[in-house]
DOSEVEX-177574 format. One record per residue (C-alpha): y, z, x; residue in three letters. Coordinates in steps of 0.2 Angstrom, whole numbers, padded with zeros to 4 digits, always signed. Layout:
N
YZXALA
...
end
This chain:
804
+0956+0288+0567MET
+0955+0289+0586ALA
+0971+0289+0595SER
+0975+0283+0612ILE
+0986+0294+0624SER
+0995+0286+0639TYR
+1010+0290+0650SER
+1025+0280+0652PRO
+1024+0281+0670ASN
+1008+0271+0669ALA
+1018+0254+0668PHE
+1027+0256+0683THR
+1021+0244+0697GLY
+1013+0232+0685THR
+1016+0214+0684SER
+1020+0202+0670ALA
+1004+0193+0672SER
+0994+0209+0670ASP
+1004+0213+0653LEU
+1000+0195+0647LEU
+0982+0196+0651ARG
+0980+0212+0642SER
+0986+0204+0626SER
+0969+0195+0625SER
+0960+0211+0622ASN
+0970+0216+0607GLY
+0980+0230+0617MET
+0998+0222+0616SER
+1009+0229+0631GLY
+0995+0238+0640LEU
+0989+0233+0657PRO
+0970+0232+0660LEU
+0971+0244+0674LYS
+0981+0257+0664THR
+0969+0253+0649LEU
+0954+0258+0660VAL
+0962+0274+0666LYS
+0967+0280+0649THR
+0956+0293+0641ARG
+0953+0295+0623PHE
+0957+0311+0616SER
+0942+0312+0605MET
+0927+0322+0611PRO
+0912+0314+0619ARG
+0897+0311+0607ARG
+0880+0304+0610ASN
+0882+0286+0602ALA
+0871+0270+0604THR
+0877+0252+0601VAL
+0865+0240+0595THR
+0868+0221+0593ALA
+0858+0207+0585LYS
+0859+0191+0593LEU
+0856+0174+0583ARG
+0843+0163+0590LYS
+0850+0146+0594VAL
+0839+0131+0599LYS
+0843+0127+0617LYS
+0852+0111+0620ARG
+0843+0097+0628GLU
+0855+0089+0640TYR
+0851+0070+0645PRO
+0852+0074+0663TRP
+0835+0079+0670PRO
+0832+0092+0682ALA
+0826+0080+0696ASP
+0834+0063+0692PRO
+0826+0047+0700ASP
+0839+0038+0710PRO
+0829+0022+0709ASN
+0828+0021+0690VAL
+0831+0004+0683LYS
+0849+0002+0678GLY
+0855+0015+0690GLY
+0856+0034+0691VAL
+0869+0035+0677LEU
+0857+0029+0664THR
+0850+0047+0664HIS
+0866+0051+0654LEU
+0861+0041+0640SER
+0852+0049+0626SER
+0842+0034+0622PHE
+0826+0036+0629LYS
+0808+0028+0627PRO
+0800+0035+0611LEU
+0785+0046+0615LYS
+0767+0042+0608GLU
+0770+0054+0593LYS
+0787+0047+0588GLU
+0783+0028+0590LYS
+0783+0019+0573PRO
+0767+0013+0564LYS
+0765-0006+0562PRO
+0773-0012+0546VAL
+0766-0027+0536THR
+0778-0037+0525LEU
+0772-0043+0509ASP
+0771-0061+0515PHE
+0760-0056+0530GLU
+0746-0049+0520LYS
+0735-0064+0522PRO
+0737-0062+0541LEU
+0731-0044+0540VAL
+0715-0049+0531ASP
+0711-0061+0545LEU
+0714-0047+0558GLU
+0702-0036+0548LYS
+0689-0049+0549LYS
+0692-0052+0568ILE
+0690-0032+0571VAL
+0675-0031+0559ASP
+0666-0045+0569VAL
+0670-0037+0586ARG
+0663-0020+0580ARG
+0648-0028+0574MET
+0645-0037+0591ALA
+0647-0020+0599ASN
+0635-0011+0588GLU
+0622-0024+0588THR
+0623-0032+0605GLY
+0623-0049+0598LEU
+0634-0063+0604ASP
+0648-0068+0591PHE
+0660-0076+0604THR
+0660-0093+0594ASP
+0664-0084+0577GLN
+0677-0073+0585ILE
+0686-0088+0594MET
+0685-0098+0577SER
+0694-0082+0568LEU
+0706-0081+0581GLU
+0711-0099+0580LYS
+0712-0098+0561LYS
+0724-0083+0564TYR
+0736-0091+0576GLN
+0736-0107+0565GLN
+0740-0096+0550ALA
+0753-0087+0559LEU
+0761-0103+0565LYS
+0761-0111+0548ASP
+0768-0095+0540LEU
+0783-0092+0552TYR
+0788-0111+0554THR
+0791-0112+0534HIS
+0799-0095+0530LEU
+0810-0094+0515THR
+0827-0086+0516PRO
+0822-0070+0508ILE
+0807-0069+0520GLN
+0820-0070+0535ARG
+0830-0057+0527VAL
+0815-0045+0527ASN
+0811-0050+0545ILE
+0829-0046+0550ALA
+0827-0029+0541ARG
+0810-0025+0549HIS
+0810-0007+0555PRO
+0802-0011+0571ASN
+0814-0024+0575ARG
+0822-0021+0593PRO
+0840-0013+0592THR
+0855-0016+0602PHE
+0851-0004+0616LEU
+0833-0011+0617ASP
+0840-0028+0622HIS
+0854-0021+0633VAL
+0842-0011+0644PHE
+0831-0026+0645ASN
+0844-0039+0650ILE
+0856-0028+0661THR
+0854-0023+0679ASP
+0865-0008+0677LYS
+0872-0001+0661PHE
+0883+0015+0657VAL
+0888+0020+0640GLU
+0905+0024+0635LEU
+0909+0036+0621HIS
+0924+0041+0610GLY
+0939+0033+0601ASP
+0951+0046+0610ARG
+0955+0052+0593SER
+0942+0066+0592GLY
+0927+0056+0586TYR
+0912+0047+0593ASP
+0903+0037+0580ASP
+0885+0035+0585PRO
+0882+0019+0574ALA
+0893+0009+0586VAL
+0888+0010+0605VAL
+0899+0003+0619THR
+0897+0002+0637GLY
+0899-0008+0654ILE
+0884-0017+0661GLY
+0880-0031+0673THR
+0869-0047+0671ILE
+0865-0057+0687ASP
+0879-0048+0696GLY
+0892-0052+0682ARG
+0900-0037+0673SER
+0902-0037+0654TYR
+0908-0025+0641MET
+0894-0023+0628PHE
+0897-0016+0611MET
+0886-0017+0595GLY
+0879-0009+0580HIS
+0864+0003+0584GLN
+0851+0007+0571LYS
+0837+0020+0573GLY
+0819+0017+0578ARG
+0814+0032+0568THR
+0819+0041+0552THR
+0827+0054+0563LYS
+0837+0042+0573GLU
+0842+0032+0558ASN
+0849+0047+0550ILE
+0858+0051+0566GLN
+0865+0033+0568ARG
+0869+0032+0549ASN
+0857+0017+0548PHE
+0869+0006+0558GLY
+0884+0008+0546MET
+0900+0012+0556PRO
+0914+0023+0550THR
+0932+0019+0555PRO
+0929+0030+0571HIS
+0916+0017+0577GLY
+0927+0002+0575TYR
+0942+0011+0583ARG
+0930+0016+0598LYS
+0926-0003+0599ALA
+0945-0007+0598LEU
+0948+0004+0613ARG
+0934-0004+0624MET
+0941-0022+0619MET
+0958-0016+0626TYR
+0949-0009+0641TYR
+0939-0025+0644ALA
+0955-0036+0642ASP
+0964-0025+0654HIS
+0951-0026+0668HIS
+0946-0044+0664GLY
+0928-0041+0658PHE
+0920-0053+0647PRO
+0914-0046+0629ILE
+0897-0047+0622VAL
+0895-0040+0604THR
+0878-0037+0596PHE
+0879-0037+0576ILE
+0866-0028+0567ASP
+0872-0019+0551THR
+0871-0020+0532PRO
+0889-0017+0532GLY
+0903-0005+0535ALA
+0899+0013+0528TYR
+0907+0014+0511ALA
+0909+0032+0507ASP
+0925+0041+0501LEU
+0929+0049+0518LYS
+0928+0033+0526SER
+0940+0025+0515GLU
+0952+0040+0516GLU
+0950+0038+0535LEU
+0956+0019+0534GLY
+0940+0009+0534GLN
+0949-0007+0529GLY
+0963-0004+0541GLU
+0952-0001+0555ALA
+0942-0017+0552ILE
+0958-0028+0549ALA
+0965-0021+0566HIS
+0950-0027+0575ASN
+0950-0044+0567LEU
+0968-0046+0573ARG
+0966-0040+0591THR
+0950-0050+0594MET
+0960-0066+0591PHE
+0973-0061+0605GLY
+0961-0055+0618LEU
+0962-0066+0634LYS
+0944-0064+0639VAL
+0929-0074+0633PRO
+0920-0066+0618ILE
+0901-0070+0614ILE
+0894-0062+0597SER
+0876-0062+0594ILE
+0868-0058+0577VAL
+0851-0049+0581ILE
+0847-0043+0564GLY
+0858-0043+0548GLU
+0876-0046+0548GLY
+0884-0040+0533GLY
+0901-0043+0527SER
+0917-0037+0536GLY
+0907-0023+0545GLY
+0899-0037+0555ALA
+0915-0048+0557LEU
+0925-0032+0564ALA
+0916-0036+0581ILE
+0912-0054+0577GLY
+0927-0064+0580CYS
+0922-0073+0596GLY
+0922-0090+0605ASN
+0904-0092+0601LYS
+0893-0085+0587LEU
+0874-0085+0591LEU
+0860-0080+0580MET
+0842-0075+0583LEU
+0831-0087+0573GLU
+0826-0075+0560ASN
+0843-0066+0558ALA
+0855-0067+0544VAL
+0873-0067+0542PHE
+0881-0064+0524TYR
+0896-0059+0514VAL
+0886-0050+0502ALA
+0867-0045+0502SER
+0855-0055+0492PRO
+0852-0040+0481GLU
+0870-0037+0477ALA
+0873-0055+0474SER
+0858-0056+0462ALA
+0865-0040+0453ALA
+0881-0048+0451ILE
+0876-0066+0446LEU
+0859-0063+0437TRP
+0861-0045+0432LYS
+0845-0040+0441SER
+0841-0037+0460ALA
+0824-0047+0456LYS
+0833-0062+0458ALA
+0837-0059+0476ALA
+0826-0074+0483PRO
+0836-0086+0472GLN
+0852-0078+0478ALA
+0846-0079+0496ALA
+0843-0097+0495GLU
+0860-0101+0486ARG
+0870-0090+0499LEU
+0865-0100+0514LYS
+0863-0086+0526ILE
+0850-0091+0538THR
+0853-0097+0556ALA
+0848-0115+0552THR
+0860-0116+0537GLU
+0874-0109+0545LEU
+0872-0119+0560SER
+0873-0135+0549LYS
+0889-0127+0542LEU
+0896-0125+0559GLN
+0898-0106+0557ILE
+0884-0103+0570CYS
+0886-0111+0587ASP
+0868-0108+0592GLY
+0851-0102+0588ILE
+0841-0090+0600ILE
+0822-0093+0597PRO
+0810-0079+0592GLU
+0791-0077+0596PRO
+0779-0081+0582LEU
+0779-0065+0571GLY
+0798-0061+0574GLY
+0807-0052+0588ALA
+0797-0036+0586HIS
+0781-0045+0591ALA
+0787-0047+0609ASP
+0804-0038+0612PRO
+0805-0042+0631ALA
+0803-0061+0628TRP
+0817-0061+0615THR
+0828-0051+0626SER
+0826-0064+0640GLN
+0830-0078+0628GLN
+0846-0068+0623ILE
+0850-0066+0642LYS
+0848-0085+0645ALA
+0859-0089+0630ALA
+0873-0077+0637ILE
+0873-0084+0654ASN
+0873-0102+0647GLU
+0888-0098+0635ALA
+0897-0089+0648MET
+0897-0103+0661ASP
+0905-0114+0647GLU
+0918-0102+0643LEU
+0922-0096+0660SER
+0928-0114+0664ALA
+0942-0113+0652MET
+0959-0106+0657ASP
+0967-0092+0645THR
+0977-0104+0634GLU
+0962-0116+0631THR
+0951-0100+0628LEU
+0963-0093+0614LEU
+0964-0111+0606LYS
+0946-0113+0606HIS
+0943-0096+0597ARG
+0957-0100+0585HIS
+0951-0117+0581HIS
+0933-0111+0578LYS
+0938-0101+0563PHE
+0952-0113+0557ARG
+0939-0127+0555LYS
+0927-0117+0544LEU
+0924-0124+0527GLY
+0922-0142+0532GLY
+0940-0147+0528PHE
+0950-0137+0540GLY
+0968-0132+0538PHE
+0983-0142+0541GLU
+0995-0134+0552GLU
+1013-0134+0545VAL
+1030-0129+0551ARG
+1038-0115+0540PRO
+1052-0122+0529VAL
+1067-0113+0524ASP
+1065-0107+0506PRO
+1082-0113+0501LYS
+1077-0131+0506LYS
+1061-0130+0496MET
+1070-0129+0480VAL
+1072-0148+0478ASN
+1058-0153+0488MET
+1044-0164+0481LYS
+1026-0155+0482LYS
+1016-0159+0495ARG
+1000-0168+0490GLU
+0985-0159+0494ASP
+0974-0171+0505LYS
+0959-0160+0504THR
+0958-0161+0484VAL
+0960-0180+0486ARG
+0946-0182+0499LYS
+0935-0171+0488ARG
+0939-0183+0473GLU
+0935-0198+0483ASP
+0918-0191+0488LYS
+0912-0187+0471THR
+0903-0200+0460VAL
+0912-0202+0443ARG
+0899-0207+0430ARG
+0903-0223+0421THR
+0899-0222+0402SER
+0889-0236+0393ASN
+0904-0243+0384ALA
+0913-0246+0400GLU
+0898-0254+0408LEU
+0897-0266+0392GLU
+0915-0270+0393GLY
+0914-0274+0411GLY
+0900-0285+0408ALA
+0909-0295+0395LYS
+0925-0296+0406LYS
+0914-0303+0420LEU
+0906-0316+0407LYS
+0924-0321+0401LEU
+0929-0324+0419LYS
+0914-0334+0423ALA
+0917-0346+0408LYS
+0935-0347+0412GLU
+0934-0352+0430SER
+0919-0364+0431SER
+0924-0369+0449THR
+0927-0351+0456LYS
+0915-0338+0452ARG
+0920-0320+0450PRO
+0909-0315+0465GLU
+0920-0301+0471LEU
+0921-0292+0454ALA
+0902-0294+0452LEU
+0899-0287+0470ASN
+0910-0272+0466ASP
+0901-0269+0449MET
+0884-0270+0458ILE
+0889-0258+0472LYS
+0897-0245+0459LYS
+0881-0246+0449LEU
+0869-0243+0464ARG
+0879-0227+0468LYS
+0878-0221+0451GLU
+0859-0224+0450VAL
+0857-0214+0466ASP
+0867-0200+0459HIS
+0857-0200+0442GLU
+0841-0200+0453TYR
+0848-0184+0462SER
+0851-0176+0445GLU
+0835-0180+0439ALA
+0827-0172+0455VAL
+0838-0156+0452LYS
+0833-0155+0433ALA
+0815-0157+0437MET
+0816-0143+0449GLY
+0811-0153+0464LEU
+0826-0151+0474LYS
+0820-0136+0484ASP
+0803-0144+0489ARG
+0812-0159+0493LEU
+0823-0150+0505GLU
+0808-0140+0513MET
+0799-0157+0515LEU
+0813-0164+0524ARG
+0815-0149+0535GLN
+0796-0151+0539GLU
+0798-0169+0544VAL
+0813-0165+0555SER
+0804-0151+0564LYS
+0791-0163+0569VAL
+0790-0164+0588ASN
+0773-0168+0594SER
+0762-0183+0591LYS
+0749-0173+0581ASP
+0762-0168+0569GLN
+0770-0185+0569LEU
+0754-0192+0561THR
+0749-0177+0552ASP
+0741-0183+0536PRO
+0745-0166+0527VAL
+0763-0170+0528ILE
+0760-0188+0521MET
+0749-0181+0507ASP
+0763-0169+0502LYS
+0775-0183+0502ILE
+0764-0193+0491GLU
+0760-0179+0479LYS
+0779-0176+0477LEU
+0782-0194+0473LYS
+0769-0194+0460GLN
+0774-0179+0452GLU
+0792-0186+0451PHE
+0787-0202+0444ASN
+0776-0193+0431GLN
+0790-0181+0425GLY
+0804-0193+0426LEU
+0803-0198+0408ALA
+0806-0180+0403ALA
+0822-0178+0414ALA
+0837-0175+0402PRO
+0847-0190+0410ASN
+0832-0202+0409TYR
+0840-0213+0395THR
+0856-0215+0406THR
+0847-0219+0421LEU
+0836-0231+0413LYS
+0851-0240+0405TYR
+0860-0241+0421LYS
+0845-0248+0430LEU
+0843-0261+0417ASP
+0862-0266+0419MET
+0859-0267+0437LEU
+0845-0279+0435LYS
+0856-0290+0423GLU
+0870-0289+0436PHE
+0859-0294+0451SER
+0852-0308+0440LYS
+0870-0314+0436ALA
+0873-0314+0455LYS
+0858-0325+0459SER
+0864-0337+0445LEU
+0881-0337+0452SER
+0874-0340+0469GLY
+0865-0356+0462ALA
+0882-0362+0455ALA
+0889-0360+0472THR
+0875-0369+0480LEU
+0878-0384+0468LYS
+0897-0384+0473GLN
+0892-0384+0491GLN
+0880-0398+0488VAL
+0894-0409+0480ASN
+0905-0404+0494LYS
+0892-0410+0507LYS
+0890-0427+0496PHE
+0909-0429+0497ASN
+0909-0426+0516GLU
+0894-0439+0518VAL
+0904-0452+0508MET
+0919-0449+0518ALA
+0910-0453+0534ARG
+0918-0468+0544PRO
+0902-0478+0544GLU
+0899-0477+0525ILE
+0917-0482+0523ASN
+0915-0497+0535GLU
+0900-0503+0525LYS
+0910-0502+0508LEU
+0924-0511+0515GLU
+0913-0524+0522ALA
+0905-0525+0505LEU
+0922-0527+0497LYS
+0926-0541+0508ALA
+0910-0550+0504GLU
+0914-0549+0486VAL
+0932-0556+0489GLN
+0925-0570+0500SER
+0912-0575+0487SER
+0927-0583+0477GLY
+0930-0570+0463ALA
+0948-0571+0458SER
+0960-0556+0456ALA
+0958-0559+0437LYS
+0939-0557+0438SER
+0942-0541+0448LEU
+0954-0534+0436SER
+0943-0539+0422GLY
+0929-0528+0430ALA
+0941-0513+0430ALA
+0945-0516+0412THR
+0926-0517+0408LEU
+0923-0501+0417LYS
+0937-0493+0407GLN
+0929-0500+0391GLN
+0912-0492+0396LEU
+0918-0475+0399ASN
+0927-0475+0383GLU
+0911-0480+0373LYS
+0902-0467+0382PHE
+0914-0453+0378ASN
+0914-0459+0360GLU
+0895-0457+0360VAL
+0896-0439+0368MET
+0910-0434+0355ALA
+0899-0437+0340ARG
+0895-0421+0330PRO
+0877-0423+0329GLU
+0875-0426+0348ILE
+0886-0410+0352ASN
+0876-0399+0339GLU
+0860-0405+0348LYS
+0867-0402+0365LEU
+0874-0384+0361GLU
+0857-0378+0353ALA
+0849-0385+0369LEU
+0860-0376+0380GLU
+0858-0359+0370ALA
+0839-0361+0372GLU
+0841-0364+0391VAL
+0852-0349+0393GLN
+0841-0337+0383SER
+0826-0342+0394SER
+0834-0336+0409GLY
+0828-0351+0420ALA
+0839-0356+0435SER
+0832-0373+0438SER
+0822-0387+0428PHE
+0806-0382+0437ALA
+0807-0364+0429ASP
+0808-0371+0411LEU
+0793-0371+0400ASP
+0785-0387+0394GLN
+0792-0387+0377GLY
+0810-0386+0383LEU
+0806-0400+0396LYS
+0801-0411+0383GLU
+0816-0407+0372LYS
+0827-0411+0387LEU
+0819-0428+0390LEU
+0819-0433+0372ASN
+0838-0428+0372MET
+0841-0439+0387LYS
+0832-0454+0378LYS
+0842-0451+0362ASP
+0858-0452+0372ILE
+0853-0468+0381GLN
+0848-0477+0365LEU
+0865-0473+0358GLU
+0874-0478+0372ALA
+0865-0495+0373ILE
+0869-0498+0354ASN
+0887-0494+0357ALA
+0888-0506+0372LEU
+0878-0520+0362LYS
+0890-0518+0347SER
+0904-0522+0359SER
+0896-0540+0363GLY
+0889-0534+0380LEU
+0871-0539+0386ASP
+0863-0522+0393VAL
+0848-0523+0405LYS
+0839-0506+0408ILE
+0834-0503+0425VAL
+0820-0490+0427GLU
+0822-0477+0441SER
+0809-0473+0454ASN
+0805-0457+0446ALA
+0796-0458+0429GLU
+0805-0443+0421ASP
+0817-0429+0425LEU
+0803-0417+0429GLY
+0798-0428+0444GLU
+0816-0428+0451GLN
+0816-0413+0463THR
+0834-0408+0466SER
+0840-0399+0482PHE
+0842-0382+0472SER
+0823-0383+0468ASP
+0818-0384+0485PHE
+0830-0369+0489ILE
+0821-0359+0476ASP
+0804-0364+0482LYS
+0810-0359+0500MET
+0816-0342+0493ASP
+0799-0339+0485ASP
+0790-0343+0501LEU
+0802-0331+0510ASP
+0799-0317+0497ASP
+0780-0319+0499GLU
+0782-0318+0518ILE
+0792-0302+0517ASP
+0780-0295+0505GLU
+0766-0298+0518LYS
+0776-0291+0532ILE
+0781-0275+0521GLU
+0762-0273+0516ASN
+0758-0273+0535VAL
+0772-0261+0540VAL
+0767-0250+0527ASN
+0749-0249+0532SER
+0743-0233+0540SER
+0738-0241+0556GLU
+0755-0250+0559LEU
+0764-0234+0554LYS
+0754-0224+0567SER
+0758-0237+0581MET
+0777-0236+0576ILE
+0777-0217+0577GLU
+0767-0218+0593SER
+0781-0230+0600LEU
+0795-0218+0595LYS
+0786-0204+0603LEU
+0783-0212+0619VAL
+0801-0219+0620MET
+0808-0202+0616GLU
+0798-0194+0630LYS
+0803-0207+0642ALA
+0821-0206+0639GLY
+0835-0219+0644LYS
+0826-0222+0661GLN
+0807-0224+0658PRO
+0796-0224+0673ASP
+0783-0238+0676ALA
+0769-0229+0667GLU
+0780-0227+0651SER
+0786-0245+0652LYS
+0768-0251+0652ILE
+0763-0240+0636LYS
+0779-0246+0628ILE
+0776-0265+0631ASP
+0758-0263+0625ALA
+0763-0254+0609LEU
+0777-0267+0606GLN
+0764-0281+0610GLN
+0751-0274+0597GLN
+0764-0272+0583ILE
+0770-0290+0586LYS
+0752-0296+0585GLN
+0749-0287+0569ARG
+0765-0295+0561LEU
+0761-0312+0568SER
+0743-0311+0560GLU
+0751-0307+0543ALA
+0764-0321+0544ILE
+0750-0334+0550SER
+0738-0332+0536SER
+0730-0348+0530SER
+0737-0347+0512GLU
+0755-0345+0518LEU
+0752-0360+0531LYS
+0746-0371+0516GLU
+0761-0367+0505LYS
+0772-0371+0520HIS
+0765-0387+0524GLU
+0765-0392+0505GLU
+0783-0388+0504LEU
+0787-0397+0520LYS
+0779-0413+0513ALA
+0788-0412+0497GLU
+0805-0411+0506ILE
+0801-0426+0517SER
+0795-0437+0503GLU
+0811-0432+0493ALA
+0822-0436+0509THR
+0814-0453+0510GLN
+0816-0458+0492SER
+0834-0453+0492SER
+0836-0463+0508ASP
+0828-0478+0499GLY
+0839-0476+0483SER
+0854-0475+0494LEU
+0850-0492+0502GLN
+0847-0499+0485LYS
+0864-0493+0478GLU
+0873-0501+0493THR
+0867-0518+0488LYS
+0880-0524+0475LEU
+0875-0538+0463GLU
+0890-0543+0453THR
+0887-0554+0438LYS
+0903-0557+0429LEU
+0897-0568+0416GLU
+0882-0557+0411GLU
+0885-0539+0418PRO
+0870-0528+0419SER
+0871-0509+0418PHE
+0860-0494+0423ALA
end
């Protein structure tokens, strides 16, 4: 081995730094100068040294050789590695499965244009017609998307990413890297930017635009380093007072073994806790798909906005279908049950606003979508900037505490020692849920309730159990509605009904208000429901409850008739209690007394009246009379008639014969007592000609029902419906303070509607019925007045009394 010879004197005059620097060359203790001067004791030989260098790809730095200082976003944007894609790198158009009919139309348009260019013929009309069909088909398709179709749009490979939107909406943007622990996750991008002179801290999930970028960005699935980088920027923004805007677009946090070892759950939990304490406004925007805790780790803000075709879920539809239905093919059903679209989450008050997208999705016009996002950010920030710090924190806290519809009741912590003997606090939320549910009543309970109502009706002839009857009818109506909804679910029409409701709710223009297509869909659904109702599993229960509801409603009408009778008697008593009537009676008594009748004769008249009552009671107490009356009463009740006019001819004849029999028995009993009886015929020939007050009320009710039916037919007509819808549209457009032109339109439409209704009411048939009823009432009134005048003339014959 070669040896090195050196002299000890060579170290004289050397510094310590020279000694230390020499150690880096592997020669410990030898200064560089001495090492150069030393000579090896080995003889010189001709030797060559060869070295093979490994070829390494030259690193492409983002900063160009000649940077443009006037570039949009400022000169520092050259530091970003996110550059516009070259023509070769741009992704090809991707057609989703449900968009294939649109592709066929596009091919037809291209073929017609090529044919026009080749032949030189004019196909302008055909091309315009096809383009019109294409636009209409595109509109129909994207206004009636199913949840799974929106999921596919949110995952579209050409959908604009976080950085696409940021560079479109910001005046200046500088990306910030690193979590200060040695890592920089490319799946999470953070940076500072300005919008209209206002500085923001932006952070969001970044997916790739190509396969190469997706691999580099890990398909937008962050590791713990990405969440810690976002956490560092949150602290930075809170310190400097920058509002935070987060963009969510991830299928979820990266769930590999390494991420779990590095504390994926801890990083997410730390972000959740920190975001609730930040003193700056936070706006979260879901631009694609927001999956589970990976999305929520940067989504705890004061406002959660979603693009129209974005989705936000706890578990993906495919994962949910694999768990619940054991197959990923049930993903469409799972997507519908999960309620993950922007519209459904807005109804649940999870999403605070929906940002519109162009027809075809955000990838159809990324620049327009970015401007809509910019407008939404400015609007939300204007609202949040007006809040002080305490109000801002309470606003964010309350937003998440109220989720679920019931909210949480804040209670003070109680000492565990005092909780031993404390009564358990009643859960109000459970009680509210129980109150809202509709409990089904069994058939036995309904029959028992009907029997109780009948017993109460028999026991209290003067006071009808109207309150109990109304409660039973109200309860039955709720249960019938519930049974109808259950039948809709069992028949599989619930989804179509909900989609039809959404179509009707989305209607905004006049053409759509009177759209016959929607009306045709409603009629078809109604017919299908009526046809398949008999096959529903709860049809027998529904039919039974409907029949019971009809019976109770009928009982209510009969009870109303009895109440009306009481009211008539009350009115008669009030008439008899009038001063002028009392004066006439007193005058009549005075005339009787002045006629020379003694007190003895008056007392005899009273005794005679008592005897007459006793004889009449004896006649009515006879067994054969009672049997006939009970049988006749049973027949009347079974017929269901509420008045004498409603009875058939056979029952009317039986009632008249019964009346004659009772009269004959009473006359025989009076004659047997030695009394001379004179029969006075009434003005009416029989009971059928005596029209009571209740009969007139029934006829008036029938006439009212007929008028209501006429009005309903007119209202349900297509002509009047279109008028009413036009009136609604004009009033909505006019607002609270309509101008002169709008007032004229509104008045004209109202006048037309009133004219149609008046024409229906003033028909010749209804006028004739009204005049007939009016004549009957006036005739009955005159006859009752004449009978009252006859009755006031008292003829007293003590020697030969006459009775009627």
